[in-house]
C-alpha positions as CSV (number, residue, x, y, z in Angstrom):
1,X,0.0,0.0,0.0
2,X,1.3,3.5,-0.9
3,X,0.7,6.1,1.8
4,X,0.4,9.7,0.5
5,X,0.4,12.9,2.5
6,X,-0.5,16.1,0.7
7,X,0.2,19.3,2.7
8,X,-2.6,21.9,2.5
9,X,-3.3,24.8,4.9
10,X,-2.4,24.3,8.5
11,X,-3.9,26.0,11.6
12,X,-0.9,27.5,13.5
13,X,-2.9,29.1,16.3
14,X,-4.7,26.8,18.7
15,X,-6.1,29.5,21.0
16,X,-9.6,29.1,19.6
17,X,-9.2,25.5,18.8
18,X,-12.2,23.2,19.2
19,X,-11.3,20.2,21.3
20,X,-12.1,16.9,19.7
21,X,-9.9,14.6,21.8
22,X,-10.6,14.1,25.5
23,X,-9.1,12.1,28.4
24,X,-11.5,9.3,27.8
25,X,-10.0,8.9,24.3
26,X,-6.7,8.0,26.0
27,X,-8.2,5.5,28.4
28,X,-7.6,2.4,26.4
29,X,-3.8,3.0,26.5
30,X,-3.5,3.5,30.3
31,X,-3.7,1.2,33.3
32,X,-7.1,1.3,35.0
33,X,-7.6,4.4,37.1
34,X,-4.7,6.3,35.6
35,X,-5.3,9.3,33.3
36,X,-3.0,11.3,31.0
37,X,-1.8,14.7,32.3
38,X,-4.1,17.4,30.9
39,X,-1.1,19.0,29.0
40,X,-0.9,15.9,26.8
41,X,-4.6,15.9,26.0
42,X,-4.1,19.5,24.8
43,X,-1.0,18.4,22.8
44,X,-3.1,15.7,21.1
45,X,-5.7,18.2,20.1
46,X,-3.1,20.6,18.7
47,X,-1.5,17.9,16.7
48,X,-4.9,16.7,15.4
49,X,-5.8,20.3,14.4
50,X,-2.6,20.8,12.5
51,X,-2.6,17.5,10.6
52,X,-6.1,18.1,9.3
53,X,-4.5,19.4,6.1
54,X,-2.8,16.0,5.5
55,X,-4.5,13.9,2.9
56,X,-4.2,10.4,4.2
57,X,-5.4,8.2,1.4
58,X,-6.5,5.3,3.6
59,X,-9.9,4.2,4.9
60,X,-11.0,5.9,8.1
61,X,-8.5,8.8,7.6
62,X,-10.0,11.1,10.3
63,X,-9.9,8.4,13.0
64,X,-6.3,7.6,11.9
65,X,-5.4,11.3,12.4
66,X,-6.9,11.1,15.9
67,X,-5.0,7.9,16.7
68,X,-1.8,9.4,15.4
69,X,-2.3,12.6,17.5
70,X,-3.1,10.6,20.7
71,X,-0.1,8.2,20.2
72,X,2.3,11.0,19.6
73,X,1.1,12.8,22.7
74,X,1.5,9.7,24.8
75,X,5.0,9.2,23.3
76,X,5.7,12.8,24.5
77,X,4.4,12.0,27.9
78,X,6.5,8.8,28.0
79,X,9.6,10.8,27.3
80,X,8.9,13.7,29.7
81,X,7.8,11.3,32.5
82,X,10.8,9.1,32.0
83,X,8.6,6.1,31.6
84,X,11.1,4.5,29.2
85,X,8.8,2.4,27.0
86,X,9.9,4.1,23.7
87,X,13.5,4.0,24.9
88,X,13.2,0.3,25.5
89,X,12.2,-0.1,21.9
90,X,15.2,1.8,20.7
91,X,17.5,-0.3,22.9
92,X,16.0,-3.6,21.7
93,X,16.2,-2.5,18.1
94,X,19.9,-1.5,18.6
95,X,20.7,-4.9,20.2
96,X,19.0,-6.8,17.3
97,X,20.1,-4.7,14.3
98,X,23.0,-2.5,15.5
99,X,21.2,0.8,14.7
100,X,18.7,2.7,16.9
101,X,15.7,2.9,14.4
102,X,14.6,1.1,11.3
103,X,14.3,2.9,8.0
104,X,15.5,6.3,9.1
105,X,19.0,7.8,9.2
106,X,19.1,9.3,12.7
107,X,20.3,12.9,13.0
108,X,22.8,12.8,15.8
109,X,22.3,10.9,19.0
110,X,18.9,9.8,20.3
111,X,18.6,11.3,23.8
112,X,16.4,9.3,26.2
113,X,14.6,12.4,27.5
114,X,14.2,14.3,24.2
115,X,11.6,13.9,21.5
116,X,13.0,13.3,18.0
117,X,11.6,13.9,14.5
118,X,12.7,10.5,13.2
119,X,11.1,8.8,16.2
120,X,7.9,10.7,15.5
121,X,8.0,9.6,11.8
122,X,8.5,6.0,12.9
123,X,5.7,6.1,15.5
124,X,3.3,7.4,12.8
125,X,4.3,4.5,10.6
126,X,3.8,2.0,13.4
127,X,0.3,3.4,14.1
128,X,-0.6,3.1,10.4
129,X,0.9,-0.3,10.0
130,X,-1.0,-1.9,13.0
131,X,-4.3,-0.8,11.3
132,X,-3.2,-2.4,8.1
133,X,-1.2,-5.3,9.4
134,X,-1.4,-7.4,6.2
135,X,-0.1,-4.6,4.0
136,X,3.1,-2.7,3.8
137,X,3.0,1.1,3.9
138,X,6.0,3.1,2.7
139,X,7.7,4.4,5.9
140,X,9.3,7.3,4.1
141,X,6.0,8.6,2.6
142,X,5.6,11.2,5.3
143,X,7.8,14.1,4.3
144,X,10.0,16.0,6.7
145,X,7.7,19.0,6.7
146,X,4.9,16.9,8.2
147,X,7.3,15.7,11.0
148,X,8.3,19.3,11.6
149,X,4.6,20.3,12.1
150,X,4.2,17.7,14.8
151,X,7.6,18.5,16.3
152,X,6.6,22.2,16.5
153,X,3.7,21.1,18.8
154,X,6.0,19.0,20.9
155,X,8.5,21.7,21.5
156,X,6.3,24.8,22.0
157,X,5.4,24.3,25.7
158,X,7.7,25.8,28.3
159,X,6.0,24.0,31.2
160,X,6.2,20.2,31.1
161,X,3.9,18.0,33.1
162,X,5.2,14.7,34.6
163,X,2.9,11.8,35.0
164,X,4.1,10.6,38.4
165,X,1.2,8.2,38.8
166,X,2.0,6.3,35.6
167,X,5.7,6.2,36.5
168,X,4.9,4.9,39.9
169,X,2.7,2.2,38.4
170,X,5.7,0.8,36.5
171,X,8.5,1.5,38.9
172,X,6.9,1.4,42.4
173,X,9.4,0.5,45.1
174,X,9.5,-3.2,46.0
175,X,7.3,-4.2,43.2
176,X,10.1,-5.7,41.1
177,X,10.8,-8.2,43.9
178,X,7.5,-9.9,43.5
179,X,6.2,-11.4,40.3
180,X,2.6,-11.2,41.3
181,X,2.9,-7.5,42.1
182,X,4.7,-7.0,38.8
183,X,2.1,-9.0,36.9
184,X,-0.3,-6.0,36.7
185,X,2.4,-4.1,34.7
186,X,2.9,-7.1,32.4
187,X,-0.8,-7.3,31.8
188,X,-1.1,-3.6,31.0
189,X,1.7,-3.5,28.4
190,X,-0.4,-5.1,25.6
191,X,-2.6,-2.0,25.8
192,X,0.2,0.6,25.9
193,X,0.5,3.0,23.0
194,X,3.6,1.4,21.5
195,X,2.8,-2.3,22.0
196,X,-0.9,-2.5,21.3
197,X,-2.3,-4.0,18.1
198,X,-5.5,-5.6,16.6
199,X,-3.5,-8.8,16.3
200,X,-3.0,-8.9,20.1
201,X,-6.6,-8.2,20.7
202,X,-7.7,-10.9,18.4
203,X,-5.4,-13.4,20.2
204,X,-6.8,-12.2,23.5
205,X,-10.3,-12.8,22.3
206,X,-9.4,-16.3,21.2
207,X,-7.9,-17.1,24.5
208,X,-10.9,-15.8,26.3
209,X,-13.2,-18.0,24.3
210,X,-11.2,-21.0,25.4
211,X,-11.5,-20.1,29.1
212,X,-15.2,-19.5,28.8
213,X,-15.7,-23.1,27.8
214,X,-14.8,-24.3,31.3
215,X,-17.7,-22.2,32.8
216,X,-15.7,-19.7,34.8
217,X,-17.3,-16.4,35.9
218,X,-16.5,-13.2,33.9
219,X,-13.8,-12.0,36.3
220,X,-12.0,-15.3,36.3
221,X,-12.1,-15.5,32.5
222,X,-10.6,-12.1,32.3
223,X,-7.8,-12.9,34.8
224,X,-6.8,-16.3,33.3
225,X,-7.0,-14.9,29.8
226,X,-4.7,-12.0,30.8
227,X,-2.3,-14.4,32.5
228,X,-2.2,-16.8,29.6
229,X,-1.7,-13.9,27.1
230,X,1.3,-12.6,29.1
231,X,2.9,-16.0,29.1
232,X,2.3,-17.0,25.5
233,X,1.9,-13.9,23.2
234,X,4.6,-11.7,21.8
235,X,3.7,-8.0,21.5
236,X,5.0,-4.8,20.1
237,X,7.0,-4.0,17.0
238,X,9.9,-6.2,18.1
239,X,7.5,-9.2,18.7
240,X,8.7,-10.0,22.3
241,X,6.9,-11.3,25.3
242,X,5.7,-8.6,27.8
243,X,8.4,-9.4,30.4
244,X,11.2,-8.8,27.9
245,X,9.8,-5.3,27.2
246,X,9.6,-4.6,31.0
247,X,13.1,-6.0,31.5
248,X,14.5,-3.5,29.0
249,X,12.7,-0.6,30.7
250,X,14.2,-1.7,34.0
251,X,17.6,-2.0,32.5
252,X,17.5,1.5,31.1
253,X,16.2,2.8,34.5
254,X,19.3,1.4,36.3
255,X,17.4,-1.5,37.9
256,X,19.8,-4.1,36.7
257,X,19.0,-7.0,39.1
258,X,15.3,-6.7,38.5
259,X,15.9,-6.6,34.8
260,X,18.0,-9.8,34.9
261,X,15.3,-11.5,37.0
262,X,12.7,-10.7,34.4
263,X,15.0,-11.9,31.6
264,X,15.3,-15.2,33.5
265,X,11.5,-15.4,34.1
266,X,10.3,-18.9,33.3
267,X,6.7,-20.0,32.5
268,X,5.1,-23.4,32.1
269,X,1.8,-22.9,30.3
270,X,-1.4,-24.7,31.2
271,X,-0.9,-28.5,31.3
272,X,-2.0,-31.6,33.1
273,X,0.5,-32.5,35.9
274,X,1.0,-35.6,37.9
275,X,2.0,-35.2,41.6
276,X,5.0,-37.5,41.8
277,X,5.9,-36.5,45.3
278,X,4.4,-34.4,48.1
279,X,4.9,-33.7,51.8
280,X,3.7,-30.9,54.1
281,X,6.3,-28.5,52.7
282,X,6.8,-29.2,49.0
283,X,5.3,-31.0,46.0
284,X,6.9,-32.2,42.8
285,X,4.8,-32.0,39.6
286,X,5.6,-33.8,36.4
287,X,4.1,-32.4,33.2
288,X,3.1,-34.2,30.0
289,X,6.6,-33.8,28.6
290,X,8.1,-35.6,31.7
291,X,9.6,-32.4,33.0
292,X,9.5,-32.0,36.8
293,X,8.8,-28.8,38.9
294,X,9.3,-28.4,42.6
295,X,7.0,-25.9,44.4
296,X,5.7,-25.2,47.9
297,X,2.7,-27.4,48.8
298,X,0.2,-24.6,49.2
299,X,-2.6,-26.8,48.1
300,X,-2.3,-30.0,50.3
301,X,-5.7,-31.2,49.3
302,X,-4.7,-31.2,45.6
303,X,-1.0,-31.9,45.8
304,X,-1.1,-35.4,47.1
305,X,1.2,-38.1,45.6
306,X,-0.6,-39.8,42.7
307,X,-3.1,-37.0,42.1
308,X,-3.4,-35.1,38.8
309,X,-4.0,-31.3,38.5
310,X,-4.5,-28.8,35.7
311,X,-2.6,-25.6,36.1
312,X,0.2,-23.2,34.9
313,X,3.4,-22.3,36.6
314,X,5.9,-19.5,36.9
315,X,9.4,-19.2,38.3
316,X,10.8,-15.7,39.1
317,X,14.2,-15.0,40.4
318,X,15.4,-17.3,43.2
319,X,11.8,-18.2,44.1
320,X,10.4,-21.7,43.8
321,X,8.0,-22.5,41.0
322,X,4.5,-21.1,41.8
323,X,1.0,-21.6,40.6
324,X,0.3,-18.9,37.9
325,X,-3.4,-19.2,37.0
326,X,-6.2,-21.7,37.0
327,X,-5.9,-24.8,39.1
328,X,-8.3,-27.8,39.1
329,X,-8.4,-31.5,39.6
330,X,-7.5,-33.7,36.6
331,X,-7.3,-37.4,36.1
332,X,-5.1,-40.2,34.7
333,X,-6.9,-40.3,31.4
334,X,-6.4,-36.6,30.7
335,X,-2.7,-36.9,31.7
336,X,-2.1,-40.0,29.6
337,X,-3.7,-38.3,26.6
338,X,-1.4,-35.3,26.8
339,X,1.6,-37.6,27.3
340,X,0.8,-39.8,24.3
341,X,0.2,-36.7,22.2
342,X,3.6,-35.3,23.1
343,X,5.3,-38.7,22.4
344,X,3.7,-38.8,19.0
345,X,4.9,-35.3,18.2
346,X,8.4,-36.2,19.3
347,X,8.5,-39.3,17.2
348,X,7.2,-37.3,14.2
349,X,10.0,-34.7,14.8
350,X,12.7,-37.4,14.9
351,X,11.5,-39.6,12.0
352,X,9.4,-37.7,9.5
353,X,11.7,-34.8,8.8
354,X,14.8,-37.0,8.0
355,X,12.7,-39.3,5.9
356,X,11.3,-36.4,3.8
357,X,14.7,-34.8,3.4
358,X,16.1,-38.1,2.1
359,X,13.3,-38.4,-0.4
360,X,14.0,-34.8,-1.7
361,X,17.8,-35.2,-1.8
362,X,18.2,-32.6,0.9
363,X,16.0,-29.9,-0.6
364,X,13.5,-28.3,1.8
365,X,11.7,-26.3,-0.9
366,X,9.8,-27.4,-4.0
367,X,8.0,-25.2,-6.5
368,X,4.9,-26.1,-8.6
369,X,2.9,-24.5,-11.3
370,X,-0.3,-26.6,-10.7
371,X,-1.8,-29.4,-8.6
372,X,-0.7,-32.1,-11.0
373,X,3.0,-31.3,-10.5
374,X,2.4,-31.2,-6.7
375,X,0.6,-34.6,-6.9
376,X,3.5,-36.2,-8.7
377,X,6.0,-34.8,-6.1
378,X,3.9,-36.0,-3.1
379,X,3.7,-39.5,-4.6
380,X,7.5,-39.6,-4.6
381,X,8.2,-37.9,-1.2
382,X,5.2,-39.1,0.9
383,X,3.9,-42.3,-0.7
384,X,2.0,-43.2,2.5
385,X,-0.3,-40.2,2.2
386,X,-3.7,-40.7,0.5
387,X,-3.3,-37.8,-1.9
388,X,-6.8,-38.2,-3.3
389,X,-8.3,-37.8,0.1
390,X,-6.4,-34.7,1.1
391,X,-6.4,-33.0,-2.4
392,X,-9.5,-31.0,-1.6
393,X,-7.9,-29.5,1.5
394,X,-4.7,-28.3,-0.3
395,X,-4.3,-24.9,-2.0
396,X,-4.6,-24.7,-5.8
397,X,-2.5,-22.9,-8.4
398,X,1.2,-22.1,-8.2
399,X,2.7,-22.7,-4.8
400,X,5.8,-23.5,-2.8
401,X,6.0,-26.6,-0.6
402,X,8.3,-26.7,2.4
403,X,9.7,-29.6,4.4
404,X,9.1,-28.6,8.0
405,X,11.1,-29.9,11.0
406,X,7.9,-30.2,13.0
407,X,4.8,-29.9,10.8
408,X,5.8,-32.4,8.1
409,X,4.9,-30.6,4.9
410,X,3.8,-26.9,4.7
411,X,2.1,-25.4,1.6
412,X,2.3,-21.7,0.7
413,X,0.3,-20.6,-2.4
414,X,1.2,-17.7,-4.6
415,X,4.8,-17.4,-3.5
416,X,6.7,-19.0,-6.4
417,X,8.1,-15.9,-8.0
418,X,9.6,-14.1,-5.0
419,X,11.7,-16.9,-3.4
420,X,15.3,-16.6,-4.4
421,X,16.4,-20.2,-4.6
422,X,18.8,-21.8,-7.0
423,X,16.3,-24.5,-8.0
424,X,13.2,-22.3,-8.2
425,X,12.3,-22.3,-11.9
426,X,9.8,-19.5,-11.5
427,X,12.0,-16.9,-9.6
428,X,11.5,-13.4,-11.0
429,X,9.5,-14.6,-14.0
430,X,6.9,-12.0,-13.4
431,X,6.5,-8.2,-13.4
432,X,7.8,-5.9,-10.6
433,X,4.3,-5.4,-9.0
434,X,3.8,-9.2,-8.7
435,X,7.2,-9.6,-7.1
436,X,6.4,-6.8,-4.6
437,X,3.0,-8.2,-3.7
438,X,4.3,-11.7,-3.2
439,X,7.1,-10.5,-1.0
440,X,4.8,-8.3,1.1
441,X,2.4,-11.2,1.5
442,X,5.2,-13.5,2.7
443,X,6.3,-11.0,5.3
444,X,3.0,-9.4,6.4
445,X,0.1,-11.7,5.7
446,X,-0.1,-14.0,8.7
447,X,-2.4,-16.4,6.8
448,X,-0.2,-16.6,3.7
449,X,3.0,-18.2,5.1
450,X,3.8,-20.4,8.1
451,X,6.3,-18.8,10.6
452,X,8.7,-21.7,10.2
453,X,8.9,-21.3,6.5
454,X,9.2,-17.5,6.8
455,X,12.1,-17.9,9.3
456,X,13.9,-20.3,6.9
457,X,13.5,-17.8,4.0
458,X,14.7,-14.9,6.1
459,X,17.7,-16.8,7.5
460,X,18.8,-17.8,4.0
461,X,18.1,-14.4,2.4
462,X,15.5,-15.7,0.0
463,X,13.1,-12.7,0.1
464,X,15.4,-10.0,-1.2
465,X,13.4,-8.3,-3.9
466,X,10.9,-6.1,-2.1
467,X,10.8,-2.4,-2.1
468,X,9.6,0.3,0.4
469,X,7.4,1.7,-2.4
470,X,4.7,-0.2,-4.2
471,X,4.7,2.4,-7.0
472,X,8.2,3.6,-7.7
473,X,10.6,0.7,-7.4
474,X,14.3,1.6,-7.1
475,X,17.6,0.3,-6.0
476,X,17.5,2.5,-2.9
477,X,14.0,1.4,-2.1
478,X,15.1,-2.2,-2.4
479,X,18.1,-1.6,-0.2
480,X,16.1,0.0,2.6
481,X,13.5,-2.7,2.4
482,X,15.9,-5.6,2.6
483,X,18.0,-3.9,5.3
484,X,14.9,-3.8,7.5
485,X,13.2,-7.0,6.3
486,X,13.3,-8.9,9.6
487,X,11.9,-5.9,11.5
488,X,9.1,-5.5,8.9
489,X,8.1,-9.2,9.6
490,X,8.3,-8.7,13.3
491,X,6.2,-5.5,13.3
492,X,3.5,-6.8,11.0
493,X,3.2,-10.4,12.3
494,X,3.8,-9.8,16.1
495,X,3.0,-13.2,17.7
496,X,2.7,-14.8,14.3
497,X,6.4,-14.1,13.6
498,X,7.2,-17.0,15.9
499,X,6.6,-20.7,15.4
500,X,4.3,-21.9,18.2
501,X,3.7,-25.3,16.8
502,X,4.8,-27.6,19.6
């Protein structure tokens, strides 16, 4: 998608400005009970007023302008209040890619307590991108004049308000020593201005639907969903679990021990456990993968040797493993089912992948123009599969097939031209627009390509023909795109950047 900004007439005097953004419009980004400082609500209104002249050729343009204004105002509050969320992103990006920001050449040094035009440009792009997560918007489409308009607002106030309440919510004394006190911060992060996204909310809704099936009350469903989400779902433009974001915030705030504890935080997601040993002080639980966990016996009625329980666990710092969510009785049948399923998966991992690789002479990719070619290949590689039975479930048309280490065989339709592989007969045999669309789909469309296949292509530099512009392809545009290709995938896919098939 091409994003176009057309400067028109700007209102440079906000004395008689009609307010269209109010504190309630900020509420979704803040912890419950905490509000933005009034100054930043005013900043959002001034930004919104001055970008009215921007022609954003996207659906819902006015709502997008409001969202941009609110997010930039919160970014400003983040910086001035030393909250450190944006600075954590800069640090994490620097660690991963050895430069502070994607796409932009930074003018000078990025100061932790100063707003910056390149950061504003990037934040606007992030806001746009999370509303169109399956498409790619040119991050350089917003000209420098537009960033200057926003920066003028951020630098015209002499008096700066500090949101002590929000700072205290994150850095309250003693909070970092106790995971269950810290948990409320981890649960909030998915809603914060930088880390929120529709993908996260969709995942949250799916998890909540699963918890509703066991007939919990509304408050319990919310709590267990939040807990599960924090344990299992990567958030933000770097696609990291919540505790990694908070660890980086603590690191930058000089809380080095707390940061390290968070980086060493361990989770065991919901499973069926067998109580293999128990006394009045401790119990030892064995999960369905035969891993054992020692924890204090705070549930002596449940934690008795030979019993089975369903729960999730957490280990923070030097503490023992602790219950981290729903706990209920389970039985031998449920436990055995989980164990057998894990054994089957392990056997599959150990046998199927080597077998397929032998059949393909070590080639993990295959490219087909039609279903007939794919059928002939499957007969050779997987003779035990009833091809006629599954043919109706497989994609049609040109496609790439990938030998997965865990999932057996993965199919990806419509990707044959963009994958740079020595034995791909279709590579680049198309026009530039098709190449661009296939590349963008591979990176951004979570339904078009499995994460394991995407990781394989990224690691082997097989998606190197994209461009930051969908209209004006150039050598420079290709260089910027490929230089930031992994970040693009992380930002657009979020939790779907990672392979969670276990």
